[in-house]
C-alpha positions as CSV (number, residue, x, y, z in Angstrom):
1,M,75.4,91.8,94.4
2,A,77.5,88.6,94.4
3,A,80.4,87.7,96.7
4,L,83.1,85.1,96.2
5,V,85.9,84.3,98.6
6,V,89.1,82.8,97.1
7,F,92.4,82.4,99.0
8,G,91.5,84.9,101.6
9,V,90.3,87.5,99.1
10,T,86.7,88.7,99.0
11,A,85.5,89.7,95.6
12,V,82.3,91.8,95.4
13,N,80.6,93.1,92.3
14,A,78.6,96.2,92.9
15,P,76.8,97.3,89.7
16,V,76.5,101.1,89.5
17,K,74.7,103.2,86.8
18,A,77.1,105.2,84.7
19,S,75.8,108.5,85.9
20,A,75.9,107.6,89.6
21,A,78.8,107.7,92.0
22,K,78.1,105.7,95.2
23,T,79.8,104.6,98.5
24,V,79.8,101.0,99.6
25,V,80.8,99.9,103.1
26,K,83.1,96.9,103.3
27,H,83.8,94.9,106.5
28,V,87.6,94.1,106.8
29,N,87.2,91.3,109.3
30,N,90.4,89.2,109.0
31,E,90.6,89.4,105.2
32,R,94.0,89.9,103.5
33,A,92.4,91.8,100.6
34,I,88.9,92.9,99.6
35,W,87.9,93.6,95.9
36,T,85.4,96.3,95.3
37,T,84.4,96.3,91.6
38,T,82.1,98.7,89.8
39,N,80.6,97.2,86.6
40,Y,78.2,99.1,84.4
41,S,77.3,100.2,80.9
42,N,77.4,103.9,80.1
43,A,74.8,105.7,77.9
44,A,76.6,104.6,74.7
45,G,76.4,101.0,75.8
46,D,80.1,100.6,76.5
47,K,80.9,98.3,79.4
48,V,83.1,99.8,82.1
49,T,84.9,98.1,85.1
50,L,86.8,99.8,87.9
51,S,88.2,97.8,90.8
52,V,89.9,98.8,94.0
53,I,91.8,96.1,96.0
54,P,93.4,97.1,99.3
55,Q,95.9,94.7,101.0
56,F,95.6,94.3,104.8
57,R,98.0,93.2,107.5
58,N,98.3,93.3,111.4
59,H,94.7,92.8,112.2
60,T,93.6,93.6,115.7
61,A,90.1,94.1,117.2
62,N,90.4,97.9,116.7
63,S,92.8,98.4,113.8
64,V,94.2,97.1,110.6
65,K,97.2,98.1,108.5
66,V,96.8,98.9,104.8
67,T,100.0,98.1,103.0
68,T,99.0,98.8,99.4
69,F,95.9,99.0,97.2
70,K,95.6,98.1,93.5
71,L,93.4,100.1,91.1
72,C,92.3,98.5,87.8
73,F,90.3,100.0,84.8
74,S,88.9,98.4,81.7
75,T,86.3,99.2,79.1
76,T,84.9,98.0,75.8
77,R,84.8,101.5,74.3
78,N,86.7,101.7,71.0
79,G,87.4,98.0,71.2
80,G,89.1,98.5,74.6
81,D,91.5,101.2,73.1
82,Y,90.5,104.0,75.4
83,G,92.1,105.6,78.5
84,V,91.0,107.8,81.4
85,S,92.8,109.8,84.0
86,I,92.5,108.5,87.6
87,S,93.7,110.2,90.8
88,P,93.0,107.9,93.8
89,M,92.8,109.2,97.3
90,I,92.7,107.4,100.6
91,T,91.4,109.2,103.7
92,D,91.5,108.3,107.4
93,N,88.1,109.1,108.8
94,R,89.2,109.3,112.4
95,T,92.2,111.7,112.0
96,G,91.4,113.4,108.8
97,W,94.8,112.3,107.3
98,A,94.6,111.9,103.5
99,R,97.0,110.7,100.8
100,D,96.3,112.0,97.3
101,W,98.0,110.7,94.2
102,Q,98.5,112.6,90.9
103,Y,96.3,111.9,87.9
104,R,97.7,109.2,85.7
105,T,96.4,107.7,82.5
106,F,94.9,104.3,82.7
107,E,94.4,102.5,79.3
108,S,91.8,99.8,79.3
109,G,93.2,96.7,81.0
110,T,95.6,98.7,83.2
111,C,96.2,98.0,86.9
112,R,98.4,100.1,89.2
113,T,99.5,99.5,92.8
114,Y,99.7,102.4,95.3
115,T,101.7,102.1,98.6
116,V,100.0,103.2,101.8
117,N,101.7,101.5,104.8
118,R,99.3,103.0,107.4
119,T,97.4,101.6,110.3
120,F,93.8,102.7,110.5
121,R,91.8,102.5,113.8
122,K,88.2,101.8,114.5
123,N,86.1,105.0,114.6
124,G,83.0,104.2,116.5
125,S,80.1,103.3,114.2
126,I,81.5,105.0,111.1
127,H,84.2,103.8,108.7
128,M,88.0,103.7,109.5
129,F,89.1,104.8,106.0
130,R,87.9,105.2,102.4
131,I,89.4,104.9,99.0
132,E,88.0,107.1,96.2
133,P,89.2,106.4,92.6
134,R,88.4,109.9,91.3
135,V,88.1,109.4,87.5
136,S,88.4,112.6,85.4
137,S,86.5,111.4,82.4
138,A,82.8,112.4,81.8
139,Y,82.6,109.1,79.8
140,I,82.8,107.2,83.1
141,G,80.3,109.4,84.9
142,G,81.0,108.0,88.3
143,S,82.8,105.3,90.4
144,T,82.3,103.5,93.7
145,T,84.0,104.9,96.8
146,A,84.8,102.1,99.2
147,A,84.5,102.8,103.0
148,Y,86.0,100.2,105.3
149,V,84.9,99.3,108.8
150,R,86.3,97.0,111.5
């Protein structure tokens, strides 16, 4: 795993096997944004990249506001001419609140921004909120859910 901080944005590459979905925990600290990127090759040898990038504001010791998050997808399958359906969901682990977006087609190279505008509060020793991409294609075989802690 490699991390890079550029202009207040933390980029983390988390390789994941094509058949495995996993959850990674991210520390918000005072970051303005945190990249969580899943890079892997599927069984056919195609490279797949899926990134989730939430934007943060109003940091306190016990909370942070998520204004938006960006979701990006790319693949080398069919020379990059391939799309999948993605329906992201963000969940507040303290209150149970969830926001679920409709499935939309992401062609390779597509990024979309989703508006949240919600403050999440510290929740003891477990995460405040999580973002799950939810990819419908068996070709992808899994994605990384990011859970965020204060």
